[in-house]
Biopython code that builds the backbone (N, CA, C, O; Angstrom):
import numpy as np
from Bio.PDB.StructureBuilder import StructureBuilder

atoms = [
    (1, "UNK", "N", (45.776, 163.199, -151.010)),
    (1, "UNK", "CA", (46.184, 163.407, -152.386)),
    (1, "UNK", "C", (47.653, 163.787, -152.469)),
    (1, "UNK", "O", (48.332, 163.417, -153.427)),
    (2, "UNK", "N", (48.146, 164.507, -151.500)),
    (2, "UNK", "CA", (49.527, 164.980, -151.569)),
    (2, "UNK", "C", (50.544, 163.844, -151.528)),
    (2, "UNK", "O", (51.713, 164.046, -151.858)),
    (3, "UNK", "N", (50.112, 162.663, -151.129)),
    (3, "UNK", "CA", (51.036, 161.530, -151.080)),
    (3, "UNK", "C", (51.384, 160.994, -152.468)),
    (3, "UNK", "O", (52.488, 160.491, -152.677)),
    (4, "UNK", "N", (50.456, 161.095, -153.414)),
    (4, "UNK", "CA", (50.758, 160.560, -154.740)),
    (4, "UNK", "C", (50.466, 161.543, -155.877)),
    (4, "UNK", "O", (50.402, 161.148, -157.041)),
    (5, "UNK", "N", (50.289, 162.819, -155.539)),
    (5, "UNK", "CA", (50.082, 163.872, -156.540)),
    (5, "UNK", "C", (50.989, 165.055, -156.230)),
    (5, "UNK", "O", (51.344, 165.301, -155.078)),
    (6, "UNK", "N", (51.353, 165.776, -157.274)),
    (6, "UNK", "CA", (52.141, 166.995, -157.113)),
    (6, "UNK", "C", (51.315, 168.172, -157.583)),
    (6, "UNK", "O", (50.776, 168.166, -158.690)),
    (7, "UNK", "N", (51.224, 169.160, -156.754)),
    (7, "UNK", "CA", (50.441, 170.349, -157.086)),
    (7, "UNK", "C", (51.243, 171.269, -157.986)),
    (7, "UNK", "O", (52.419, 171.536, -157.736)),
    (8, "UNK", "N", (50.593, 171.753, -159.037)),
    (8, "UNK", "CA", (51.205, 172.749, -159.906)),
    (8, "UNK", "C", (51.020, 174.102, -159.235)),
    (8, "UNK", "O", (49.894, 174.583, -159.107)),
    (9, "UNK", "N", (52.107, 174.715, -158.808)),
    (9, "UNK", "CA", (52.014, 175.967, -158.057)),
    (9, "UNK", "C", (52.144, 177.201, -158.950)),
    (9, "UNK", "O", (52.194, 178.327, -158.456)),
    (10, "UNK", "N", (52.198, 176.990, -160.240)),
    (10, "UNK", "CA", (52.286, 178.128, -161.156)),
    (10, "UNK", "C", (50.986, 178.920, -161.101)),
    (10, "UNK", "O", (49.906, 178.334, -161.024)),
    (11, "UNK", "N", (51.079, 180.242, -161.140)),
    (11, "UNK", "CA", (49.846, 181.046, -161.081)),
    (11, "UNK", "C", (49.024, 180.869, -162.358)),
    (11, "UNK", "O", (49.568, 180.701, -163.449)),
    (12, "UNK", "N", (47.709, 180.911, -162.193)),
    (12, "UNK", "CA", (46.839, 180.859, -163.352)),
    (12, "UNK", "C", (46.970, 182.159, -164.124)),
    (12, "UNK", "O", (47.182, 183.213, -163.526)),
    (13, "UNK", "N", (46.846, 182.102, -165.453)),
    (13, "UNK", "CA", (46.903, 183.353, -166.211)),
    (13, "UNK", "C", (45.694, 184.224, -165.889)),
    (13, "UNK", "O", (44.596, 183.723, -165.644)),
    (14, "UNK", "N", (45.911, 185.515, -165.894)),
    (14, "UNK", "CA", (44.832, 186.463, -165.626)),
    (14, "UNK", "C", (43.831, 186.437, -166.775)),
    (14, "UNK", "O", (44.215, 186.434, -167.945)),
    (15, "UNK", "N", (42.561, 186.419, -166.438)),
    (15, "UNK", "CA", (41.513, 186.423, -167.450)),
    (15, "UNK", "C", (41.512, 187.759, -168.182)),
    (15, "UNK", "O", (41.638, 188.819, -167.569)),
    (16, "UNK", "N", (41.371, 187.692, -169.476)),
    (16, "UNK", "CA", (41.327, 188.910, -170.287)),
    (16, "UNK", "C", (39.895, 189.439, -170.437)),
    (16, "UNK", "O", (39.684, 190.508, -171.010)),
    (17, "UNK", "N", (38.920, 188.695, -169.924)),
    (17, "UNK", "CA", (37.534, 189.103, -170.091)),
    (17, "UNK", "C", (36.745, 188.908, -168.802)),
    (17, "UNK", "O", (37.064, 188.046, -167.983)),
    (18, "UNK", "N", (35.732, 189.709, -168.645)),
    (18, "UNK", "CA", (34.818, 189.565, -167.515)),
    (18, "UNK", "C", (33.440, 189.157, -168.051)),
    (18, "UNK", "O", (32.409, 189.425, -167.434)),
    (19, "UNK", "N", (33.456, 188.506, -169.208)),
    (19, "UNK", "CA", (32.238, 188.179, -169.928)),
    (19, "UNK", "C", (31.272, 187.331, -169.090)),
    (19, "UNK", "O", (30.097, 187.679, -168.971)),
    (20, "UNK", "N", (31.745, 186.241, -168.518)),
    (20, "UNK", "CA", (30.856, 185.364, -167.738)),
    (20, "UNK", "C", (30.289, 186.095, -166.531)),
    (20, "UNK", "O", (29.109, 185.944, -166.215)),
    (21, "UNK", "N", (31.109, 186.879, -165.857)),
    (21, "UNK", "CA", (30.645, 187.654, -164.703)),
    (21, "UNK", "C", (29.578, 188.647, -165.134)),
    (21, "UNK", "O", (28.584, 188.835, -164.433)),
    (22, "UNK", "N", (29.774, 189.282, -166.275)),
    (22, "UNK", "CA", (28.806, 190.245, -166.809)),
    (22, "UNK", "C", (27.455, 189.569, -167.035)),
    (22, "UNK", "O", (26.417, 190.117, -166.665)),
    (23, "UNK", "N", (27.465, 188.385, -167.639)),
    (23, "UNK", "CA", (26.214, 187.671, -167.915)),
    (23, "UNK", "C", (25.506, 187.304, -166.616)),
    (23, "UNK", "O", (24.292, 187.473, -166.509)),
    (24, "UNK", "N", (26.239, 186.808, -165.637)),
    (24, "UNK", "CA", (25.642, 186.426, -164.352)),
    (24, "UNK", "C", (25.098, 187.656, -163.630)),
    (24, "UNK", "O", (23.973, 187.634, -163.130)),
    (25, "UNK", "N", (25.886, 188.725, -163.571)),
    (25, "UNK", "CA", (25.467, 189.935, -162.851)),
    (25, "UNK", "C", (24.237, 190.586, -163.466)),
    (25, "UNK", "O", (23.439, 191.184, -162.745)),
    (26, "UNK", "N", (24.069, 190.488, -164.752)),
    (26, "UNK", "CA", (22.892, 191.073, -165.400)),
    (26, "UNK", "C", (21.698, 190.121, -165.389)),
    (26, "UNK", "O", (20.656, 190.420, -165.973)),
    (27, "UNK", "N", (21.851, 188.982, -164.727)),
    (27, "UNK", "CA", (20.795, 187.972, -164.642)),
    (27, "UNK", "C", (20.367, 187.481, -166.020)),
    (27, "UNK", "O", (19.179, 187.368, -166.320)),
    (28, "UNK", "N", (21.360, 187.194, -166.843)),
    (28, "UNK", "CA", (21.117, 186.709, -168.189)),
    (28, "UNK", "C", (21.418, 185.213, -168.298)),
    (28, "UNK", "O", (21.878, 184.732, -169.334)),
    (29, "UNK", "N", (21.151, 184.496, -167.222)),
    (29, "UNK", "CA", (21.303, 183.048, -167.199)),
    (29, "UNK", "C", (19.893, 182.462, -167.214)),
    (29, "UNK", "O", (19.071, 182.786, -166.357)),
    (30, "UNK", "N", (19.619, 181.601, -168.187)),
    (30, "UNK", "CA", (18.268, 181.091, -168.392)),
    (30, "UNK", "C", (18.238, 179.574, -168.298)),
    (30, "UNK", "O", (19.194, 178.895, -168.671)),
    (31, "UNK", "N", (17.116, 179.052, -167.789)),
    (31, "UNK", "CA", (16.937, 177.608, -167.655)),
    (31, "UNK", "C", (16.178, 177.002, -168.832)),
    (31, "UNK", "O", (16.049, 175.782, -168.930)),
    (32, "UNK", "N", (15.680, 177.854, -169.719)),
    (32, "UNK", "CA", (14.970, 177.338, -170.890)),
    (32, "UNK", "C", (14.949, 178.381, -172.001)),
    (32, "UNK", "O", (15.193, 179.565, -171.771)),
    (33, "UNK", "N", (14.656, 177.916, -173.197)),
    (33, "UNK", "CA", (14.663, 178.790, -174.371)),
    (33, "UNK", "C", (13.557, 179.833, -174.341)),
    (33, "UNK", "O", (13.752, 180.954, -174.811)),
    (34, "UNK", "N", (12.402, 179.482, -173.797)),
    (34, "UNK", "CA", (11.278, 180.429, -173.761)),
    (34, "UNK", "C", (11.642, 181.671, -172.953)),
    (34, "UNK", "O", (11.352, 182.790, -173.377)),
    (35, "UNK", "N", (12.271, 181.488, -171.796)),
    (35, "UNK", "CA", (12.681, 182.637, -170.983)),
    (35, "UNK", "C", (13.755, 183.462, -171.693)),
    (35, "UNK", "O", (13.739, 184.692, -171.645)),
    (36, "UNK", "N", (14.679, 182.774, -172.347)),
    (36, "UNK", "CA", (15.715, 183.476, -173.113)),
    (36, "UNK", "C", (15.064, 184.373, -174.161)),
    (36, "UNK", "O", (15.387, 185.556, -174.258)),
    (37, "UNK", "N", (14.140, 183.804, -174.950)),
    (37, "UNK", "CA", (13.514, 184.566, -176.026)),
    (37, "UNK", "C", (12.634, 185.700, -175.500)),
    (37, "UNK", "O", (12.520, 186.739, -176.149)),
    (38, "UNK", "N", (12.015, 185.516, -174.342)),
    (38, "UNK", "CA", (11.209, 186.585, -173.754)),
    (38, "UNK", "C", (12.094, 187.812, -173.491)),
    (38, "UNK", "O", (11.711, 188.939, -173.804)),
    (39, "UNK", "N", (13.259, 187.585, -172.925)),
    (39, "UNK", "CA", (14.184, 188.692, -172.651)),
    (39, "UNK", "C", (14.789, 189.249, -173.938)),
    (39, "UNK", "O", (14.965, 190.459, -174.076)),
    (40, "UNK", "N", (15.102, 188.365, -174.873)),
    (40, "UNK", "CA", (15.659, 188.817, -176.154)),
    (40, "UNK", "C", (14.658, 189.721, -176.877)),
    (40, "UNK", "O", (15.030, 190.739, -177.460)),
    (41, "UNK", "N", (13.398, 189.336, -176.829)),
    (41, "UNK", "CA", (12.362, 190.136, -177.492)),
    (41, "UNK", "C", (12.233, 191.519, -176.854)),
    (41, "UNK", "O", (12.054, 192.514, -177.556)),
    (42, "UNK", "N", (12.324, 191.582, -175.532)),
    (42, "UNK", "CA", (12.286, 192.879, -174.843)),
    (42, "UNK", "C", (13.412, 193.777, -175.337)),
    (42, "UNK", "O", (13.208, 194.964, -175.596)),
    (43, "UNK", "N", (14.598, 193.199, -175.464)),
    (43, "UNK", "CA", (15.740, 193.981, -175.932)),
    (43, "UNK", "C", (15.539, 194.443, -177.377)),
    (43, "UNK", "O", (15.882, 195.575, -177.717)),
    (44, "UNK", "N", (14.990, 193.581, -178.222)),
    (44, "UNK", "CA", (14.715, 193.956, -179.600)),
    (44, "UNK", "C", (13.710, 195.099, -179.652)),
    (44, "UNK", "O", (13.873, 196.033, -180.437)),
    (45, "UNK", "N", (12.675, 195.033, -178.823)),
    (45, "UNK", "CA", (11.658, 196.088, -178.783)),
    (45, "UNK", "C", (12.235, 197.417, -178.300)),
    (45, "UNK", "O", (11.715, 198.482, -178.632)),
    (46, "UNK", "N", (13.297, 197.351, -177.525)),
    (46, "UNK", "CA", (13.989, 198.567, -177.073)),
    (46, "UNK", "C", (14.939, 199.117, -178.134)),
    (46, "UNK", "O", (15.522, 200.187, -177.959)),
    (47, "UNK", "N", (15.091, 198.384, -179.231)),
    (47, "UNK", "CA", (15.946, 198.843, -180.315)),
    (47, "UNK", "C", (17.290, 198.147, -180.411)),
    (47, "UNK", "O", (18.084, 198.466, -181.295)),
    (48, "UNK", "N", (17.562, 197.208, -179.524)),
    (48, "UNK", "CA", (18.828, 196.475, -179.594)),
    (48, "UNK", "C", (18.742, 195.393, -180.664)),
    (48, "UNK", "O", (17.740, 194.684, -180.761)),
    (49, "UNK", "N", (19.787, 195.273, -181.459)),
    (49, "UNK", "CA", (19.807, 194.273, -182.518)),
    (49, "UNK", "C", (20.650, 193.059, -182.153)),
    (49, "UNK", "O", (20.881, 192.178, -182.981)),
    (50, "UNK", "N", (21.101, 193.026, -180.918)),
    (50, "UNK", "CA", (21.902, 191.899, -180.461)),
    (50, "UNK", "C", (21.540, 191.579, -179.014)),
    (50, "UNK", "O", (21.312, 192.483, -178.211)),
    (51, "UNK", "N", (21.489, 190.299, -178.689)),
    (51, "UNK", "CA", (21.193, 189.867, -177.330)),
    (51, "UNK", "C", (22.024, 188.638, -177.032)),
    (51, "UNK", "O", (22.220, 187.779, -177.892)),
    (52, "UNK", "N", (22.513, 188.561, -175.798)),
    (52, "UNK", "CA", (23.306, 187.403, -175.413)),
    (52, "UNK", "C", (22.946, 186.962, -174.009)),
    (52, "UNK", "O", (22.745, 187.787, -173.118)),
    (53, "UNK", "N", (22.866, 185.668, -173.822)),
    (53, "UNK", "CA", (22.597, 185.105, -172.514)),
    (53, "UNK", "C", (23.165, 183.707, -172.422)),
    (53, "UNK", "O", (23.667, 183.159, -173.403)),
    (54, "UNK", "N", (23.083, 183.140, -171.242)),
    (54, "UNK", "CA", (23.589, 181.805, -170.985)),
    (54, "UNK", "C", (22.403, 180.872, -170.781)),
    (54, "UNK", "O", (21.523, 181.166, -169.973)),
    (55, "UNK", "N", (22.364, 179.756, -171.496)),
    (55, "UNK", "CA", (21.274, 178.793, -171.349)),
    (55, "UNK", "C", (21.837, 177.467, -170.841)),
    (55, "UNK", "O", (22.802, 176.927, -171.382)),
    (56, "UNK", "N", (21.208, 176.970, -169.797)),
    (56, "UNK", "CA", (21.575, 175.665, -169.262)),
    (56, "UNK", "C", (20.311, 174.952, -168.803)),
    (56, "UNK", "O", (19.713, 175.379, -167.816)),
    (57, "UNK", "N", (19.885, 173.914, -169.453)),
    (57, "UNK", "CA", (20.519, 173.258, -170.593)),
    (57, "UNK", "C", (20.126, 173.928, -171.906)),
    (57, "UNK", "O", (19.047, 174.509, -172.024)),
    (58, "UNK", "N", (21.004, 173.838, -172.874)),
    (58, "UNK", "CA", (20.749, 174.370, -174.211)),
    (58, "UNK", "C", (20.315, 173.223, -175.109)),
    (58, "UNK", "O", (21.038, 172.240, -175.264)),
    (59, "UNK", "N", (19.130, 173.351, -175.699)),
    (59, "UNK", "CA", (18.598, 172.351, -176.612)),
    (59, "UNK", "C", (18.312, 173.068, -177.922)),
    (59, "UNK", "O", (17.391, 173.881, -177.995)),
    (60, "UNK", "N", (19.091, 172.777, -178.953)),
    (60, "UNK", "CA", (18.985, 173.528, -180.204)),
    (60, "UNK", "C", (17.605, 173.422, -180.847)),
    (60, "UNK", "O", (17.106, 174.406, -181.392)),
    (61, "UNK", "N", (16.993, 172.268, -180.795)),
    (61, "UNK", "CA", (15.670, 172.104, -181.393)),
    (61, "UNK", "C", (14.629, 172.968, -180.669)),
    (61, "UNK", "O", (13.818, 173.634, -181.313)),
    (62, "UNK", "N", (14.653, 172.955, -179.345)),
    (62, "UNK", "CA", (13.738, 173.789, -178.559)),
    (62, "UNK", "C", (14.014, 175.277, -178.839)),
    (62, "UNK", "O", (13.087, 176.078, -178.963)),
    (63, "UNK", "N", (15.277, 175.619, -178.934)),
    (63, "UNK", "CA", (15.669, 177.004, -179.202)),
    (63, "UNK", "C", (15.132, 177.455, -180.559)),
    (63, "UNK", "O", (14.593, 178.555, -180.687)),
    (64, "UNK", "N", (15.282, 176.602, -181.568)),
    (64, "UNK", "CA", (14.809, 176.927, -182.923)),
    (64, "UNK", "C", (13.284, 177.098, -182.933)),
    (64, "UNK", "O", (12.771, 177.989, -183.610)),
    (65, "UNK", "N", (12.560, 176.260, -182.196)),
    (65, "UNK", "CA", (11.098, 176.357, -182.106)),
    (65, "UNK", "C", (10.684, 177.704, -181.525)),
    (65, "UNK", "O", (9.776, 178.358, -182.037)),
    (66, "UNK", "N", (11.355, 178.111, -180.453)),
    (66, "UNK", "CA", (11.032, 179.410, -179.837)),
    (66, "UNK", "C", (11.385, 180.559, -180.768)),
    (66, "UNK", "O", (10.673, 181.562, -180.800)),
    (67, "UNK", "N", (12.483, 180.433, -181.536)),
    (67, "UNK", "CA", (12.850, 181.471, -182.489)),
    (67, "UNK", "C", (11.765, 181.623, -183.552)),
    (67, "UNK", "O", (11.410, 182.744, -183.918)),
    (68, "UNK", "N", (11.238, 180.509, -184.046)),
    (68, "UNK", "CA", (10.182, 180.573, -185.058)),
    (68, "UNK", "C", (8.949, 181.277, -184.518)),
    (68, "UNK", "O", (8.298, 182.024, -185.248)),
    (69, "UNK", "N", (8.616, 181.055, -183.255)),
    (69, "UNK", "CA", (7.461, 181.725, -182.640)),
    (69, "UNK", "C", (7.647, 183.234, -182.643)),
    (69, "UNK", "O", (6.737, 183.977, -183.011)),
    (70, "UNK", "N", (8.824, 183.685, -182.235)),
    (70, "UNK", "CA", (9.036, 185.125, -182.164)),
    (70, "UNK", "C", (9.025, 185.753, -183.555)),
    (70, "UNK", "O", (8.565, 186.884, -183.710)),
    (71, "UNK", "N", (9.519, 185.048, -184.567)),
    (71, "UNK", "CA", (9.490, 185.568, -185.934)),
    (71, "UNK", "C", (8.055, 185.669, -186.454)),
    (71, "UNK", "O", (7.730, 186.613, -187.174)),
    (72, "UNK", "N", (7.199, 184.718, -186.103)),
    (72, "UNK", "CA", (5.809, 184.736, -186.550)),
    (72, "UNK", "C", (4.991, 185.809, -185.842)),
    (72, "UNK", "O", (4.045, 186.348, -186.417)),
    (73, "UNK", "N", (5.345, 186.120, -184.608)),
    (73, "UNK", "CA", (4.555, 187.056, -183.798)),
    (73, "UNK", "C", (4.929, 188.511, -184.019)),
    (73, "UNK", "O", (4.122, 189.395, -183.731)),
    (74, "UNK", "N", (6.119, 188.786, -184.520)),
    (74, "UNK", "CA", (6.585, 190.173, -184.605)),
    (74, "UNK", "C", (6.816, 190.568, -186.057)),
    (74, "UNK", "O", (7.746, 190.085, -186.702)),
    (75, "UNK", "N", (5.958, 191.452, -186.565)),
    (75, "UNK", "CA", (6.065, 191.891, -187.960)),
    (75, "UNK", "C", (7.278, 192.774, -188.215)),
    (75, "UNK", "O", (7.702, 192.920, -189.362)),
    (76, "UNK", "N", (7.842, 193.364, -187.166)),
    (76, "UNK", "CA", (9.013, 194.223, -187.330)),
    (76, "UNK", "C", (10.312, 193.430, -187.450)),
    (76, "UNK", "O", (11.347, 193.974, -187.835)),
    (77, "UNK", "N", (10.253, 192.177, -187.126)),
    (77, "UNK", "CA", (11.442, 191.340, -187.133)),
    (77, "UNK", "C", (11.456, 190.498, -188.409)),
    (77, "UNK", "O", (10.624, 189.610, -188.596)),
    (78, "UNK", "N", (12.420, 190.797, -189.280)),
    (78, "UNK", "CA", (12.498, 190.073, -190.554)),
    (78, "UNK", "C", (13.212, 188.740, -190.415)),
    (78, "UNK", "O", (12.803, 187.737, -191.000)),
    (79, "UNK", "N", (14.274, 188.741, -189.641)),
    (79, "UNK", "CA", (15.037, 187.506, -189.476)),
    (79, "UNK", "C", (15.900, 187.608, -188.226)),
    (79, "UNK", "O", (16.106, 188.692, -187.680)),
    (80, "UNK", "N", (16.387, 186.490, -187.798)),
    (80, "UNK", "CA", (17.378, 186.489, -186.731)),
    (80, "UNK", "C", (18.196, 185.214, -186.839)),
    (80, "UNK", "O", (17.722, 184.183, -187.316)),
    (81, "UNK", "N", (19.402, 185.312, -186.396)),
    (81, "UNK", "CA", (20.286, 184.165, -186.394)),
    (81, "UNK", "C", (20.979, 184.112, -185.051)),
    (81, "UNK", "O", (20.914, 185.064, -184.273)),
    (82, "UNK", "N", (21.636, 183.011, -184.780)),
    (82, "UNK", "CA", (22.289, 182.909, -183.492)),
    (82, "UNK", "C", (23.554, 182.082, -183.573)),
    (82, "UNK", "O", (23.759, 181.295, -184.497)),
    (83, "UNK", "N", (24.372, 182.284, -182.598)),
    (83, "UNK", "CA", (25.573, 181.493, -182.400)),
    (83, "UNK", "C", (25.389, 180.828, -181.045)),
    (83, "UNK", "O", (25.287, 181.509, -180.025)),
    (84, "UNK", "N", (25.348, 179.506, -181.032)),
    (84, "UNK", "CA", (25.097, 178.776, -179.796)),
    (84, "UNK", "C", (26.220, 177.823, -179.458)),
    (84, "UNK", "O", (27.114, 177.590, -180.271)),
    (85, "UNK", "N", (26.177, 177.277, -178.270)),
    (85, "UNK", "CA", (27.228, 176.349, -177.835)),
    (85, "UNK", "C", (27.101, 174.992, -178.509)),
    (85, "UNK", "O", (26.022, 174.607, -178.960)),
    (86, "UNK", "N", (28.197, 174.283, -178.571)),
    (86, "UNK", "CA", (28.181, 172.929, -179.122)),
    (86, "UNK", "C", (27.804, 171.909, -178.057)),
    (86, "UNK", "O", (27.412, 170.786, -178.374)),
    (87, "UNK", "N", (27.923, 172.302, -176.807)),
    (87, "UNK", "CA", (27.604, 171.383, -175.721)),
    (87, "UNK", "C", (26.198, 171.655, -175.192)),
    (87, "UNK", "O", (25.430, 172.386, -175.817)),
    (88, "UNK", "N", (25.862, 171.077, -174.055)),
    (88, "UNK", "CA", (24.528, 171.177, -173.491)),
    (88, "UNK", "C", (24.230, 172.460, -172.746)),
    (88, "UNK", "O", (23.120, 172.630, -172.242)),
    (89, "UNK", "N", (25.189, 173.369, -172.661)),
    (89, "UNK", "CA", (24.944, 174.669, -172.043)),
    (89, "UNK", "C", (25.974, 175.652, -172.555)),
    (89, "UNK", "O", (27.032, 175.269, -173.054)),
    (90, "UNK", "N", (25.647, 176.921, -172.424)),
    (90, "UNK", "CA", (26.623, 177.924, -172.828)),
    (90, "UNK", "C", (25.995, 179.226, -173.240)),
    (90, "UNK", "O", (24.785, 179.431, -173.143)),
    (91, "UNK", "N", (26.858, 180.095, -173.701)),
    (91, "UNK", "CA", (26.458, 181.430, -174.120)),
    (91, "UNK", "C", (25.845, 181.375, -175.515)),
    (91, "UNK", "O", (26.370, 180.720, -176.416)),
    (92, "UNK", "N", (24.725, 182.074, -175.673)),
    (92, "UNK", "CA", (24.045, 182.148, -176.976)),
    (92, "UNK", "C", (23.908, 183.610, -177.334)),
    (92, "UNK", "O", (23.389, 184.406, -176.551)),
    (93, "UNK", "N", (24.376, 183.964, -178.527)),
    (93, "UNK", "CA", (24.261, 185.344, -179.019)),
    (93, "UNK", "C", (23.290, 185.355, -180.194)),
    (93, "UNK", "O", (23.433, 184.576, -181.136)),
    (94, "UNK", "N", (22.304, 186.246, -180.130)),
    (94, "UNK", "CA", (21.293, 186.372, -181.163)),
    (94, "UNK", "C", (21.474, 187.713, -181.868)),
    (94, "UNK", "O", (21.677, 188.744, -181.226)),
    (95, "UNK", "N", (21.398, 187.687, -183.183)),
    (95, "UNK", "CA", (21.458, 188.907, -183.987)),
    (95, "UNK", "C", (20.123, 189.069, -184.700)),
    (95, "UNK", "O", (19.666, 188.172, -185.409)),
    (96, "UNK", "N", (19.502, 190.237, -184.497)),
    (96, "UNK", "CA", (18.200, 190.515, -185.104)),
    (96, "UNK", "C", (18.372, 191.344, -186.357)),
    (96, "UNK", "O", (19.342, 192.088, -186.506)),
    (97, "UNK", "N", (17.405, 191.201, -187.264)),
    (97, "UNK", "CA", (17.403, 191.994, -188.475)),
    (97, "UNK", "C", (15.974, 192.416, -188.773)),
    (97, "UNK", "O", (15.726, 193.104, -189.763)),
]
sb = StructureBuilder()
sb.init_structure("model")
sb.init_model(0)
sb.init_chain("A")
sb.init_seg("    ")
for serial, (resi, resn, name, xyz) in enumerate(atoms, 1):
    if name == "N":
        sb.init_residue(resn, " ", resi, " ")
    sb.init_atom(name, np.array(xyz, "f"), 0.0, 1.0, " ", f" {name:<3s}", serial, name[0])
structure = sb.get_structure()
């Protein structure tokens, strides 16, 4: 590669966040929506009104189906919304009410 490419030797900017490392270290990486919601529900039952994890792959329709299940099963939970990735994987933050 060095014969026809030039390496950019400028240092990478320092990351301002340890967010991804935090998610991995807390084992908040999920392979499906059901596992994500199982952990989210545990956090809600502990009194947390926010939960975040990484889903790969992220399927919005499957995610919405699992959300409806948790809303139907838990009388203490009035509503919840989420912010999800636009691509096939990423961080998902859920807010409970």
